[in-house]
N, C-alpha and C positions, 0 to 999 in steps of 0.2 A: 504493500500500500504506500502510495506516495506521501511523503512528509512535506507539508506545505512550507514554502520558504519563510512565510511570515512568522512561523512558530519559532524558528531557530536563528534567523539571520537578521531580522529587522530591528532597528532601533525604535523602541516604543516609548511614548510618553503618555501619561494619563491626562485627559482634558478635564475641564471643570465639570462636565456632565458625566464623567466616569468612563467614557469610551476611549479606546486606544487610537493613537495617531501614529501613522507610519510615514517615514520619509526615507526612501531607499533606492538603490539600483538593482534591477533584476536582469539577470543574464539571459539573453535571447540569441541563440546561435552564436554569432561572432560579435554581438553588440551588448552593451549595457544600456537599458532604458530606465529613465528616472521616473519614479512614481511617488505621489503623495496620497495617502488614504486616511480619511476620517471614518473609522469603523463605528457604525451605529446599529440600532435594532431594526431600522427600516431597510427597505430594499435599496440596492445600489443605484446611484446616478453616475454614469460615466461621461466625462466631458471631453470634447475634442476642440482644440484651439484652431484659430484661423491660420491660413498659410503664413509660414515664417514666424509665428508666435509660439510661445511655450506655455507651460502650466500656469504661469503667473497671470495670464489673462483671466483665469477662473478662480484664482486662489481665494480671494475674499468672498466672492459669490458662493463658492462651494462651502466655505466655512459657515456662512450664515444659513444656507439651506440645511446643512448638517445639524445646526443648532435648532432650527425651527421645525424640521421634519423628523429629526432623529434618524435620518437616512444615512447610509454609507455613501460617502462621496469619493470619487476616484478621479484625480487629475494626473496628467503625465506629460512628458516631453516626447514628441515624435522624433524619429531618427534625425540626428544632426543638429537638433535645436535644444536650447537649455542645457541640461546636464547629460543628455543622451548622446550616444555614439551613433555612427552611421556605417552601414555596410554598402559601400559604393558599387560593389560588384553585382549584388542581387537586389538593388534598391528599386522597388516599385510598390504600388498600393497593395497588391496582393500579399507580397512578403511582409509588408508592414502590418497589415491586419492579421496575418497569421502569427506574427510576433506578439501583437497585442493579445490575441486569443491565448497564446502560451502564457503570457504574463498574468492575465485574468485567472487562468487555471491555477497558476502558482500562488496567487493571492487567495484562492479558495472561493471565487465568486462565479465560476463558469456554469454552475447549475442554478444560479440565482435569477429571479425575474429582475429586469433591469430597464432603466430609462436612459436613453442616449440624448445628450444635449451637445449641440455643435454650433460653430460659427464659420461662415464662409466656406473655405476649402475643407474645413473639418467635417462638413456634411458628406463629403465623398467617403470618408472613413466610417461615419455612422451608417451610411447606406449600405456599404459593403459588409460591415459587421452584422447588420440586421439581415441582409440577404443570406449570410452564412450561418446565422444563429437565430432563426425565426422563433424558436420555442421560448427563448429566454428574453428577447426584446419585446417589451410591452408598450413601448411608445418612443417617438422621436420628436424632439424639438429642434428646429433648425433656424438660426438667426442669420438672416440675409445670406442664404446658402448659395454656393456655386452648384449649378445643375448640369450634369453631363448631357450634352446634346451634340449634334453634328456641327452646329455653329460654334459651340465651345471648343470642340476638337480643332476646328480650323483656326480659331483664335489662338489656341495653345501652340499649334504648329508654327504659326507666324512668329510667335515669341521665340520658340526654339531655334528658328533659323537665324535669329539675331544674336544668339549666345556665342561667346568666345570663351572657351574653357580657361585659358591662361589669364583672363581678366578677373577671375575669382581667386582671392587669396584663401589660405587655410581657414580663416575665420568665416568665410562666406561659402565654403564648398557645398554646404547643404542647400543653399539657395540655388546653386547651379543645377544640382541633381533634381531638386523640386521642380524647377522650370523645364528642365530637359525631358523629364518623364511625364509632364502634365498631359500632353496629347494622348499618350498611350493610356494613362490612367483614366482619362475621361472616356475614351473610346471603349475601354474595358468595362466601365461601369454602365454604359448604355444598355448592355445586355445582361445586367445583374439587377433586376428590379427588387424593390422593397416589397415583401409580401403584403397583399391587400388587407390582411387582418390587422396589421400594425397601424395604429392611429398616428397621424403626423400633424404637428403644428408648425407651420412655416411663418415666421415673423420677418417681414420685409422692411428694410431700411428706407427712410424717405429719400436719402441721397446715396447713389451707388458709388462703387469704389473706383470707377474709371474717369479719365479726363474728358472723354467725349460723351455727348448726349446719346449718340448712336449705340455705343457699347453699354452704357447704363440702361438704356431701354431694352437692349437684348437681354441683359442680366435680369431685369425685372420681369420681362415677358416669359423667360424660362421658368421662373418661380411660379408665375400665375398659371402657365400651361401645365406645369407639373401638378399643382394642387387641383386644378380643374379636371385632370385626368383620373383622379382618385375619388372614391366615395368616402373614404375615411380620412380626409385631410381638411385642414382649416388654414386660411390665409389671414394674417393680421398685418397692419401697417404700424410701424414704430414711428409715430409722428415726430418730426424734427430731428431724427437720428441720422448720423452718418453711418457708413457701412459697419463700423465697429460698435454695434449696439451694446454689447456688454460693458464697454468702456463709457459710452455716453449715457446709458440709462440702466445702471445696475439695479436700482430698486424695481424698475419695471420688469427686468429679466427675472429677478428673484420672485416677484409676485406671479408671473406667468408660469414659471417652472413649478412653483409650489402648488398652484391651482391644478395644473396638468397632472402632477404627481399624485395629488390627493384623489383625483378623478380616476386614474388608471392604475395606480400602484399603491393605494392606501392600504392600511393594515387589514381592511376587510376584503381586499381583492385576492 
């Protein structure tokens, strides 16, 4: 029987509410991934940061939701960002999500009902995780998510054509691989749908992440079309927010996540 890493390797502190708090590196194949976990009595919430961001995007939000809901909150750094390492040879969204699944198993939450919360590019990872783990994912909240479409693939290919590997220093190498693999990742996800049984809340920013109105309209239309294509999805607008809704409107984010969590993952579920 596998002995979970959190029993023997993690540095634990006891929070004011009596739950354990974990801040550690987990070995995944040739990489160490950095995780922070607030263990609670409630079902887990797994957070995915936006592209190029790390766990700090969600740190304070996750702490408050843990306190308010007594939920287990899991934040982490994807490969190459924050305190996590990167495997440049096998780097793509599939191997990243497989590594995430391995880490979640080591943490002991692979059999738990779970809520996925993501921002921007992080929605790619939530979608693939849900596609591969439909029994455990009970809901997804996506804040101004990137949606995999043929137009998104074309956009990503155009970016990749402009990349010059030598222009990226050691501190920026993860950015290079993130942008270089973006078209492949988007195209891969087009054929990996989220199961229809999983409820989705898509919260769109008032102002998109791009410099041109054309690209921002494309970004918004992709979200609208995605929600309209599903019976079990809701679209909300974060009035006045930039693309980074968690940074601009943390109280709103906390309120919407808490409401969704109580509806779909409450103790009576």
